[in-house]
Legacy VTK file of the C-alpha trace (Angstrom):
# vtk DataFile Version 3.0
C-alpha trace
ASCII
DATASET POLYDATA
POINTS 158 float
0.096 0.118 -0.304
1.703 3.643 -0.753
2.028 6.149 1.659
-1.203 8.312 1.285
-4.440 6.230 0.512
-8.574 7.188 -0.140
-10.248 5.325 2.503
-14.392 4.822 2.006
-16.600 4.071 3.985
-19.374 1.359 3.836
-21.588 -0.194 5.544
-20.159 -3.512 6.185
-20.129 -3.894 2.250
-17.138 -2.829 2.336
-15.066 -5.868 0.605
-17.963 -6.344 -1.843
-17.209 -3.206 -2.993
-13.896 -3.259 -3.753
-14.199 -7.112 -6.072
-16.422 -4.933 -7.629
-14.097 -1.699 -8.978
-11.297 -4.696 -9.126
-12.551 -5.906 -11.834
-13.651 -3.420 -13.881
-10.654 -1.077 -13.742
-7.177 -2.789 -14.992
-4.203 -2.137 -13.409
-6.488 -3.163 -10.130
-6.009 -5.873 -7.449
-7.896 -7.195 -3.764
-4.584 -6.384 -1.311
-5.585 -7.044 1.886
-8.831 -8.382 3.742
-9.025 -7.635 7.896
-11.021 -9.791 9.987
-11.342 -7.726 13.066
-9.432 -9.790 15.985
-13.144 -9.276 18.348
-16.297 -6.850 19.035
-16.234 -3.200 17.935
-19.737 -1.005 17.076
-20.043 -1.847 13.616
-19.796 -5.611 13.265
-19.010 -9.243 15.182
-15.776 -10.517 15.971
-14.591 -12.094 12.478
-16.383 -9.609 10.304
-14.941 -7.804 7.303
-13.737 -4.186 8.926
-11.226 -2.738 6.323
-10.220 -4.611 2.797
-7.117 -2.729 0.671
-7.019 -2.030 -2.865
-5.479 -0.918 -6.263
-7.742 0.555 -8.513
-5.227 1.565 -11.710
-2.825 1.350 -9.111
-4.311 3.815 -7.129
-4.688 2.783 -3.779
-7.677 2.470 -1.605
-9.247 1.351 1.542
-13.095 0.242 2.043
-14.130 0.842 5.695
-17.170 -1.389 7.040
-19.260 1.533 9.497
-21.623 0.146 10.526
-23.931 2.333 8.385
-23.499 3.534 4.550
-21.819 7.221 4.600
-23.482 10.053 2.433
-20.632 10.944 0.173
-22.317 14.495 -1.161
-19.976 15.582 -4.035
-17.427 16.990 -3.059
-14.974 13.836 -4.430
-15.476 11.576 -6.992
-13.171 8.550 -8.166
-12.404 9.872 -11.878
-11.707 7.354 -14.713
-9.696 8.471 -17.794
-11.279 6.294 -20.255
-9.096 5.489 -23.983
-12.456 4.772 -25.574
-16.589 5.582 -25.892
-16.883 1.415 -25.214
-14.632 2.142 -22.431
-16.868 4.745 -21.000
-19.401 2.927 -21.644
-19.067 -0.733 -19.974
-17.877 0.987 -16.735
-21.215 3.535 -16.654
-23.184 0.190 -17.355
-21.756 -1.332 -14.847
-21.068 1.788 -12.301
-24.898 2.652 -12.394
-26.435 -1.529 -12.363
-27.930 -2.724 -9.302
-29.288 0.646 -8.162
-26.584 3.277 -9.478
-27.611 7.036 -9.875
-27.042 8.955 -13.401
-26.188 12.472 -12.102
-24.614 14.898 -15.173
-22.128 16.162 -17.440
-19.961 11.766 -17.014
-20.812 12.278 -13.126
-22.905 9.059 -11.607
-23.324 7.268 -8.193
-22.554 3.622 -7.929
-25.000 1.251 -6.103
-23.246 2.338 -2.672
-23.809 5.791 -3.431
-19.989 6.751 -4.124
-19.564 9.472 -6.472
-17.409 8.742 -9.821
-16.440 10.645 -12.933
-16.411 8.828 -16.295
-14.760 10.418 -18.485
-13.345 10.499 -22.028
-8.804 10.931 -22.494
-10.314 13.453 -24.803
-12.131 15.824 -23.611
-9.107 17.561 -21.351
-7.703 18.740 -24.593
-10.699 19.795 -26.235
-11.970 21.809 -22.908
-8.190 23.467 -23.428
-8.127 23.918 -27.004
-6.517 27.526 -28.107
-9.637 28.425 -30.353
-11.858 29.777 -27.134
-15.084 29.168 -29.823
-14.023 24.866 -29.659
-14.209 25.159 -26.105
-16.980 26.835 -25.188
-19.026 24.437 -27.178
-17.170 21.294 -26.527
-18.601 22.997 -22.587
-22.311 23.725 -24.119
-22.232 19.586 -24.916
-20.412 18.207 -21.837
-23.155 20.071 -19.711
-26.133 18.828 -21.892
-25.155 15.328 -21.180
-25.718 12.608 -18.773
-23.316 9.570 -20.145
-20.086 11.710 -22.303
-21.069 11.023 -25.951
-17.121 11.202 -27.588
-18.532 11.076 -30.812
-21.069 14.315 -30.189
-18.019 15.877 -28.067
-15.978 15.587 -31.139
-18.616 17.311 -33.892
-19.590 20.115 -31.016
-15.745 20.511 -31.563
-15.225 20.364 -34.673
-18.898 23.301 -34.586
LINES 1 159
158 0 1 2 3 4 5 6 7 8 9 10 11 12 13 14 15 16 17 18 19 20 21 22 23 24 25 26 27 28 29 30 31 32 33 34 35 36 37 38 39 40 41 42 43 44 45 46 47 48 49 50 51 52 53 54 55 56 57 58 59 60 61 62 63 64 65 66 67 68 69 70 71 72 73 74 75 76 77 78 79 80 81 82 83 84 85 86 87 88 89 90 91 92 93 94 95 96 97 98 99 100 101 102 103 104 105 106 107 108 109 110 111 112 113 114 115 116 117 118 119 120 121 122 123 124 125 126 127 128 129 130 131 132 133 134 135 136 137 138 139 140 141 142 143 144 145 146 147 148 149 150 151 152 153 154 155 156 157
């Protein structure tokens, strides 16, 4: 595990969430599952209390806190996607079983964790030195829920 890690709070499904996440993102793996050595406020001895995992080379922890957290939108897991197939695959998997679409490439998975599913080309188009290109792309993105690469490229072209 790296020195700095993001810790996600779950009710009692940290291991299931971690296993699901690592199945979706390349270069990901489950590192360790820690079982409680004794009873604790969120559960019993032997229950999973924390999992350590890596998503795309980034270190995460999942903590079972006994009751689900409200994540808000101040932080999210952002995934850069090479193409529309990857955007669609992640979007479909993360919104399944109770996940919720938000807007502009944002969603919440079934545990309430916010994600941004972003095509690799989007930051480049938004940083185009021509303000007309960047403005059209921004307007197109702002009207989308799941980001559509072809539509963003059409907006860039005018």
